[in-house]
N, C-alpha and C positions, 0 to 999 in steps of 0.2 A: 443603264441598259447594256447587256451583253449583246454582241452582234453575231448572227448566224448567217453564213453564206451557203445558199443552196446552189447546187450545180447540176444542170440537166440539159439534155440536147434540145429541148424546145419548151416554150411556155406561152402563157397568155400575152397579148391577144393573137399571137402567131397561130397557135393551135389550141383546141378546146377539149383535149382528151381527159381520161380519168386520172392519170398521174399529175397532170397540170392542176386538176381540181384538188387533189390531195396536197400538193405543195402549197397551193393558195390557202387552203384551210389551216395547214400547219403554220404558215407565215402569219396569217391574220390572228389565229387563236393564241399563239405564244406571246404576243405582244403584252397582254395583260399579266403575264408571268415574268416580265422583265427581259424578254428576248426580242431584239429588233432584227427582222429578217431582210436579207437582200437575195436576189436570184440572178444568176448568170446563166445565159442560154445562147444558143447559136441561131442566127437568122440570116436568110438570104436578102433581107432588107439592109444588111450592113451593120456596122457597129454603132452603138449609142450608149451613153451612160446616164444614170439617174433618171430613168423614166419611172412612172408610178402605176401600179396595179393595186386597186383597193387602197390599203393604208401602208403598203410596203414598197420598197424601191427595187427596180429591175434594171439589168444591164444586158445589152446585146453584144455578142461577138460575131464577126462576119463568118457566115457559113461558106466554106470553099468548095466542098464536094460531099457526095453521099456514096458510101460503099457498103453494100449489104445492110441497108437500113441504118447505117452508122454515119452520123455527121462528123465531119472533120473541119478544123479551122487552124490555120497557122497562127493567127493573131490571138486566139484564145489562150494560148500558153502564157503570154504576157498579161492579158486581161485577168486571167485567173490568179496569177502570182501577185499582181498588185492588189486585187480585191481581197484575196485570202490573207495577205499581210495585215490588213485592217480588221479582220474577223477574229472572233474568239473561238468559234467552232465552225468546222466545215461539214456540211450535210450533203452527202452524195446520194444520187438516185440511180440505182442499178436496175437493168444492165445497160451499159454504154461503153464499149471497149476504149473509145477515145478518151473517156474520162479517166480510165485507169492509167493511160499514158501520161496525161496531164498531172495526175496525182504524183507519180514517181518523178517526172521531169522537174517539178517545182520543189521537191524535197522539203515538204512542209514539216513543221514541228508544232502542229496544232491538234487539239482533240478532233477526232473524226468519227462520224456515224454514217452508215450506208443503209438507206431504206431499200430493201430487196423486193422489187416489185414483181419480178418474174424470173423463172429459169430461162435460159436460152433454149428455145424449142425448135424454131424453124431452120436456123442455119447450123444443122448438125455437123456438116463437114468443116465449116469454119470454126465451130466450137472446139474441134480438136486442136486447131492452131492457137485459138484464143485461151484455151484452158490453163496453160501455165501462167499467163499474165493474170487471168481472172483469179486463180487461187492465190497468187502472190498479193493481189490487191485486197482480196477479202481477208487474207491473213494480216494485212498491215493496218486495217482500220480498227478502231477501238471497240466498236459495237456494230452489229448487223441487226436490223429491225425487219421482222416479217409481219405481214398484215393479218395472219390467222394461224392458229395452232395446226390446222389441217395442212396448210401449205408447208409449214416448217417441218412437219413430220413426214410429208410425202416427197419433199425435195431432196435428192441425193446430195446436192451442193450444201444446202442448209444443215443437213445432218452431219456433214463433215466439219462444220464450224459451230456445232450446237452449243459449245461452251461460251460463245460470245453472242448468241442469238437472243434477242428480246422480242416479245410479241406485243405489238401495239396495233389494234384494229384501226382501219381507216374510219374517219368520222366526217359527217357533214353538218353544216349549220343551216337549218331551213331559213333562218333570217337573212341569209345572203342570196336567196332565190327571189325572183320577182313575184309579185301578186298579180295574177292575170285580171284583166278588166272584164266586166260583164259582157261587153261587146265581143271580146275575143272568145269567151266561153260559148256564146251564142253562135258565133261564126263556125267554130269547129264542131259544135254539137249538131248544127244543121247539115254540115258537110259529111260527118262520119256516123251519125246516128246514135242510138241509145247505148249499144254495147259493142265493144271491139277489143281484141287483143293488141297490145302495144309492144314493139321492140324499139329501143333507142340505143344507138351505138355506131361506131365506125364500121363500115361494111368491109371487113377484113377476113382473111382466110380462116381464122380460128373461131369465128362467130357462129358457125353452123347454120347459116341462113338458107343453104340449099335444103337442109333437112326441114326447116320451118316451111319452106315453100311446098315440099312434099306433104307435110302434115296439113297445110292449108288446103291442098287439093283434095285430100282424103276427107276432111271435116266440112269443107265449104264454109267455115266460120270466118267472120271478118277479121283481117289482120292489117295493122298499120305499121309501116317500117319507117323510122326516122333516122337519118344519118346519111353520110356520104363516104366515099372511099374508092379504092382501086377496083372493087368488084361490083360497083353500082350498075354499070352498063350490062355486065354479064348476068347479074341477077334479074334485072328488068327483062332482058331478052329471054331468060329462062322462064320467067313468070308468063310472058306472052306466049311462048311455045307451049306451056302447060295449060293455057286458057284460063288463067287465074283471074277472074273478075272480082274476087273477094279480097285481093291483096292490093294495098295502095302504098306506093313509095312516095314519101313527102320530101325527101332530100334533107339537107342540113337546115335546121330552123333556128331562129332566135330563141333565147332562153325563155321568154314569156310564152311563146307558142309551145315549147317543150313542156313547161310546167303545166300549161292548160291541158295538154294531152295526158300527162301523168295523172292529173286530177280526174279527167273524164273517162279514162279507159276502164274496162271491166276487170282486166287482169294483165299482168306483165309476163311476157314470154321471152326467155333468154337461153337460146339453144347452143351457146358456146360449147365446143367439144374438145378443145385442146388446152393444155396447161399454160399456153400463152395468156389465157384469161385467168390470171392469178387471183382475182377478187371480183371485179364487176361493179364499178361505181354506179352505172345506170341501174343495175339491179338494186343497189342500196338506195338510190333515189326513189325507186318505186316503193320500197319498204317505208321510206320516210313519208310518203304520201298515202300509206295504208292500203296498198294493193296486194292481193294474193299473187304469188309468183310461181312460175314453172322454170326450172333450171336443170342442168345435167350434173351427175356425180362424176367427178374426175379427180378428186382429192385436192381441190383448190378451195379458195375462199368463197366460191359461189354457194356452196352448201354450209358454209359458216354463217352466211347471211340468211339463206333460205333453208330452214329446218324442215325436213321431210314430214309431211302430214300435219305440220303445225302452222307454219307461215305460208305454205304452198305445197306444190308437188315436185318431186325429184325423179328424173328419168335417166336411163343410161344414155351416154353420149352416142352420136351417130345412129340414132334409132328413131326414124320418122314415125313409125307405127306407134311406139310408146309415147312419143310427143303428141301425136294426134289423140291418143286415148286420154292423156292428161288434160288437153284442151277441152275435150268433150265432157270429161268428168267435172271440171270447174263450171263450164257453161250450163250444164244441166242441174247444177246445185248452187243457186245464188246465195242461199243462206250459209252454206259451208264456205263459199268463196269469201263472203263478207267477214266471217269469223276469222278466217286465215289472214285477211287484210288487217284486221284489228290487232292480231297477234304480231304481225310483221311490224306494224308501227310501234307497238310496245317494245319489241326487241331492238328496233332502231334507237329508241329513246334510252334504253338501258345500256346498250353496248356500243352503239355507233355514232353517238353525238360528237360534234366537232370539239365541244368542251372537254370531253373525256380524252379524246386523242391529243389535244393540245396540252392538257395537263400532264399526260403521260410523257410526251416529248419534252416538255419543260423540266420534268423531274429527271429525265435522262440527261438532258443538257447540263443540269446542275451537278449531277454525278460526274459527268465528264470533266467539268471545270474543277471539281474538287479532287479528282484522281481518276480511278478507273471505275466504270459502272458496276454496280452490284449485280451478281448473276443469281 
């Protein structure tokens, strides 16, 4: 077995975001192709070696501080150097400026791949300072992987490095998700009713949830919001101020509850409006469970998952009126909504399965070990 070391700022069970899910699926899926994965990440719980998540090994380095959403650790330089020495391939997960520093400080002579999860969007002024280091880092890795053709084409950074960009869509394995009990289905059905729109995700600045609240006020259709984050209290206060009795905030839920809601919901609404949302793992989860989707067109992977008028409806970003119209259009046409849900599931099985993603990464790893990847 060849060994792959993944390096990212956080991981399970510390956090449960989309990138963590992608790393998990790659790590688990590549094992059958002969690649043994380990993950190094930062944690405020302190350092630890050789823990297990699923069937792969994880390592924690002590998180010392956060600056502009970037975790830093003094001890991780040593931890990374020791673990990388034992690895055959280093798999970085971008963006994370501290990772770039570690990469150059350790002066590795190993094959490297960087999964490019997002442009740097929010920290525009800091980006000017970071850009020279970022460009040097991306120039130095052997291959950069984007998750969709749309994002690769619309990202100025990826266009600059197009000669080394490979497209590997994110994939999910439904078999790694829990099967909800009958009692849980009955519980949520009795609480939420027959039909509702569902949003699942971290309550962050780029998710467009204020536009969803405006659309909910206009339509008065039932909306369920699952997730937590920095904006949770602000959004709840906004909903109360708007008198939204049709919107329910459920907070962060265990996976079994989340899967139950994905199965029960009428449709999935995903109003993310900034390119920080480069793909949308929860959007893909809704496709996996055969749900029609509503998302925004911003040149990212959301509309690589959700094809307009086929698997769901696509609206302009930051447009609550258009979002409301799309919600009403699906609500008033159950047959069309069901057909879109079926096509969403078919597209997931054809394009976004974890097996397809894992095989693509395994092929890339093999090319890296044998020389440089084919373009």
